[in-house]
N, C-alpha and C positions, 0 to 999 in steps of 0.2 A: 752355020751352024748350030751348039753346043755340045759338045766332044768334052771335055775333060768336066768335072766336079772333084776343086779341091775344097777340102777341111781342114780349119787350120784350131785349131787347140789356143787357147788363151793365155794361161799362167806360165810363162818358162818357156813361150815358142812364141808369141807378139809382143809378149811382157812381159813385167818383173811393177810388184807390188805394194811401194815402201811393208813396213808391220806392222802402218796399219790396219792391215787386213784380218790379221789375228789376232789387233789387241780387239777391234772391233766382231768383234766374234766373240771372244774373253766378257764381255762389255753385256752383250745381248743376250746368253747361258747364264751369265751372274742377271740380269733381271729379270728371267722369263722365269727360272728353276736354280737361281738360289745357289750356284752352284758353274764354274767353266769348266768344272769335271780335269781332263789333258790339254785345252786346247793352247794351253802358255809352252805345251814341248810338242805334242801332237806331228806327228809328217803329215802332211797335206798333200804330198808331193800325188799330182797323178786322181789325185779320190776328185771325187763325187761333192758337192756342198753339202749335203745329205746325208752321207754316209760318214763326213765325218763329223756332224755331228750324232750321230747316231755313237757313232766309237768314241770321241772324246766325254761325256757320258756314261757309256754302260762303261768307260772304266775308272767313274765317282759311283761308280754299283746302280746309277737306275737299269732297270730295264724296261723293255722296248717300249711295251706299255705308256706304262707312263713316260716313255720319252715323243711317244706318237699323237699323246691325250697336247701337248702345248705344244708339237711339233709347229706346224701352218705360223702359233703366235711367235716364236723362236725365229725361224723364217722371212717375212715380216718385220719384224723387230732390226734381226742384221739387218737386212738393206736398207732398212730406212735411215739407220746407225750410220753405216757407208755411204750411203750419198751424198747426207749431211757432212759426214769428214773425210774423204778421202778427198784430192786438187788435184788438180794438173801434175804438181813437183810430186804428187806420191806415186806417178807412174814415170817408164821408162822403157822406150820399145827397143825394144833388140836389133843388136848390125841386119844391114838391110831392109829391114821389116814396110821400113816407109814408100822407095825403090821398089820391093817386091811387090808390093802390092798395086802400087798405081800402076805396071805392067803388066800384069795379069788382069787389074780391070777393063785392060786398053785389047784387051784378048775378044773376039766375039764367041769366041769361039771355048772360053772358060767361065765359069762358073763359082765362084767365090764360096763360101756356107763354112760356118762354123761346128765343129765336136768342142763340148767341152763340160765339166765335170764344178764351173754355174752356175749357178742360178741364171735367170734369162734377166731380170734386173739391172743384180749386182756387174754381169759380166756387162751388161750391155756399158754399163757408166761405166768402167776403168775403155774400153774403149773407147766413150767420148770424150774425156776428157785428153788424150793426146788427139783425137778427131778422126777415127780410122773406122768408128762404127761404121760408115759411111757406105763400105764398105760389105759387106752382109748382110745379106739383103733378110738371109732367116739362119738357123742355124738351131744343134737339138743340145737340149742344158739339162742342170741335173731334174730343172723341175717337167722332162716329158717323159721318166724312168726311174727307174729304181737301180738299176747297175747301167755300169759303162760301157757295156758291150751292147747295149740291148739299144744303145743313141745313131750307133752308126745305121741300123736300118730305121730311127724316125728320121734322118739325117735322110739318105738315100727318098724317104718318101718326100718328107716336105721341100724335098726341090724337084717330084717329080712333079707336084702339086704350083709350085712355084713357074712353075716353062713348059711343060707339058714332054718334057724328055722321061725316057728311065735310059742312063747311065747302066750304060753293060762295067759291068766290076770291073774290068782292067783299065776303065777308062777315070776310077775313080781315085782319089792321092789323099790321104790322110798325112798331115802333118804337126809332129809333134816332138815333142821332149821327156816322156817315158817311156817307161816299157808298158803300161796303159794301151798310149795311141797306137801303138808297135799291133800291141792285142787285138783294140778296132780295129782295123787294115784286116788285119786276119781274118774279123770272122767274116768279114766281106769278101773274102779274095780278093782286095786293094792292094792297093801301094802302097808303101809305107817311109814315106821318109822321115825318120831320125834327125833330129838336130838338138846337139847335148847345149844351150845355153840354158838349160834350167839346174838341176839340179843332180844329172847323175850323168855321168863323166862317157866319152868317144869308148871307152874301152867297158862302160858301166851297158853301156845301148845296144852295143857289138852281140852281148851273148845272146836278146834277145831278137836277131838278124833280122831287122832292119830290112827294106830292100836297097833304101840308098840311104847314107847318113855324113854330115854336114857338120864340122867343128858348130858352124852358123852361120846364117842366111846370105852373109853377106856378099857374094859372088851372083849376083844377079841374075845375067845373063847364063850363068851353070842353071842356075835352079829351076829356071824357067821353061828352058831349053829342056832340064828334063820331064818335067810337065807336064810339057806341049808334047813329048813325043815321048810318054811312056809307055811300059813295056813291064810284063813282069812275067820275071823267068822262071 
């Protein structure tokens, strides 16, 4: 009987990707729009791929209408270039992730999913390279909504359609490395587990009041116990 829905962010939480991710986006933007905008230096942390594209191009003076005209083209270009360029050596799994995913996958009461700002195709490729994609039968991605805070409800509905289970708020756990992941949990009144494996320190994450905060997910038994006996106070 399914009881817990655990939604993972990708970048900074499950894994990191080398600078190739940024360089590929620069190439795609340049090919389609003739400029990379501020993609070379822009802060990507916790943001949707779609939002990043708009932000970096608006910094170059393009308006939303101009960006929108070629958005699907640049999205396809970015995904194609990323799939061709990214290799297994470009991806590094975070501490504890292999053991944590394996243990959670063996629990019949746990459903795993993704809640990420990645486009699905490029996000899935990031997971395929280190061979962890199979742990996640579904997810909510940048393709699904224009804003990140719309993704939690979409993920829960996808889980319901897949399993027939309607998960209670207190049985949903969102795990991520940025303030945006904490905010997504708050949208659902779900439990947030923040992890300081991305670009935000524990002190910075603490300011956003996650329910639980870890340096990393390396203490597998502790994390699994927190998930299985999840309560929100």
